C-alpha positions in Angstrom: 23.1 28.4 -4.2 19.5 29.3 -4.7 16.6 27.7 -2.6 14.3 26.3 -5.1 10.5 27.0 -4.2 7.3 25.5 -5.2 4.2 26.9 -3.9 0.5 25.4 -4.9 -2.8 26.3 -3.9 -6.3 25.3 -4.9 -9.7 26.4 -3.7 -11.5 24.3 -6.1 -13.3 21.5 -4.1 -12.2 18.0 -4.8 -14.5 15.0 -3.9 -12.2 12.4 -1.8 -14.3 8.9 -1.9 -15.2 7.0 1.1 -13.1 4.1 0.3 -10.4 4.2 3.0 -7.7 4.7 0.3 -5.4 7.7 0.1 -5.9 10.1 -2.8 -3.7 12.7 -4.4 -4.7 16.3 -3.8 -4.8 17.9 -7.3 -3.5 21.3 -8.1 -3.9 23.6 -11.1 -0.9 24.9 -13.1 -1.3 28.3 -12.0 1.2 28.5 -9.0 1.7 30.9 -6.2 5.3 30.8 -7.1 7.3 28.2 -9.2 10.3 29.8 -10.8 12.1 26.4 -11.4 8.9 24.8 -13.1 8.7 22.0 -10.7 4.7 21.6 -11.2 4.2 21.9 -15.0 1.8 20.2 -17.2 4.8 19.1 -19.3 6.3 16.8 -16.8 10.0 15.7 -16.8 9.3 12.0 -17.8 7.5 13.4 -21.1 3.9 12.9 -20.0 1.8 15.9 -20.4 -1.3 16.6 -18.3 -4.3 17.7 -20.1 -6.7 18.4 -17.3 -5.8 18.9 -13.9 -9.0 18.1 -12.2 -9.0 14.5 -13.5 -5.3 13.7 -13.6 -3.3 12.9 -10.3 -0.4 13.7 -11.9 -1.4 17.5 -11.5 -0.7 16.9 -7.8 3.1 16.1 -8.3 6.0 18.5 -7.5 9.0 17.1 -9.4 12.2 18.4 -7.4 14.3 20.6 -9.6 17.6 19.4 -7.7 18.9 17.2 -4.9 18.7 18.7 -1.6 17.0 18.7 2.0 13.1 19.5 1.0 10.9 21.2 3.6 7.3 20.1 2.7 4.4 22.0 4.1 0.7 21.6 3.6 -2.5 23.1 4.6 -5.8 21.0 4.3 -9.3 22.3 5.0 -12.2 19.6 4.8 -16.1 20.3 4.5 -18.1 19.4 7.6 -18.7 15.6 7.9 -19.2 12.7 10.0 -15.6 11.6 10.5 -13.7 9.5 12.9 -10.6 10.5 11.6 -9.1 12.9 8.6 -5.8 11.4 7.1 -2.9 12.9 5.3 0.4 12.1 4.3 3.3 13.3 2.1 4.6 10.5 -0.5 7.7 10.2 -2.6 6.5 8.5 -6.1 3.0 8.2 -5.1 2.0 6.9 -8.7 5.1 4.4 -8.9 6.6 6.4 -11.6 10.3 5.9 -10.7 11.3 4.3 -7.3 7.8 3.2 -6.0 5.6 4.8 -3.5 7.1 5.9 -0.2 5.0 7.8 2.3 6.0 9.9 5.1 4.9 12.0 7.7 1.4 10.1 7.9 -1.1 11.6 10.3 -4.5 10.3 11.4 -6.4 13.0 13.3 -9.8 13.0 15.0 -12.2 15.9 13.7 -11.7 19.3 15.6 -14.9 20.5 17.3 -14.9 23.6 14.9 -13.6 23.9 11.1 -11.7 20.9 10.0 -8.4 22.7 9.1 -5.0 21.2 9.6 -1.3 22.2 8.8 1.6 19.9 8.6 5.5 20.1 8.1 8.1 17.6 7.1 11.6 17.5 6.0 13.0 14.9 3.8 16.0 14.5 1.1 14.5 15.1 -2.4 16.0 14.2 -5.8 15.0 15.1 -9.2 13.1 12.2 -11.0 11.1 11.3 -7.8 8.1 13.4 -7.8 6.4 14.1 -4.4 2.6 14.6 -3.5 0.0 15.4 -0.7 -2.5 12.5 -0.2 -5.6 12.4 2.1 -8.1 10.1 3.2 -11.1 10.2 5.6 -13.2 7.7 7.5 -17.0 9.2 6.5 -19.4 6.8 5.2 -20.0 9.2 2.1 -17.6 11.0 -0.1 -16.6 14.4 1.3 -14.9 17.4 -0.3 -11.5 19.4 0.4 -12.6 22.8 0.1 -9.0 24.3 0.3 -5.3 22.9 0.0 -2.1 24.1 -0.2 1.2 22.2 -0.8 4.7 23.7 -0.7 8.3 22.6 -1.4 11.4 24.4 -0.4 14.7 22.8 -1.5 18.0 23.8 0.3 20.5 22.5 -2.3 23.3 20.1 -1.0 26.3 21.9 0.0 24.7 25.2 1.4 
């Protein structure tokens, strides 16, 4: 059986509001690697993403098979007056199938230097239940993510 991999990256800055809520990190449809089309503007539920910078669905990875999913993310924030930088992986973050189910939520104090963070987590994944990377911050004004990566490797059941 084949390991299914989807590797997303963006260096287009994204503004994250100062509202205390988590926001989906959006990714363009030009993948580092996505042989199984898990990140496609034509989504499995029939929706088509017209503009990746405006549609939260551009942050979704739709697992191509059932299996054990290894999630990885890297996030870089612009300098700011943060008390905390927050991130989480979420199953169905937009409530399209089973309802939002966050996991691997982390709240971090800012580091003395660059605000760059890396995380890994493993979960069971299923077709029809999309995944996303969500972020938030505690600055009093909107701040930008300057670089982000989101990756899923699915080890199919039975391996």
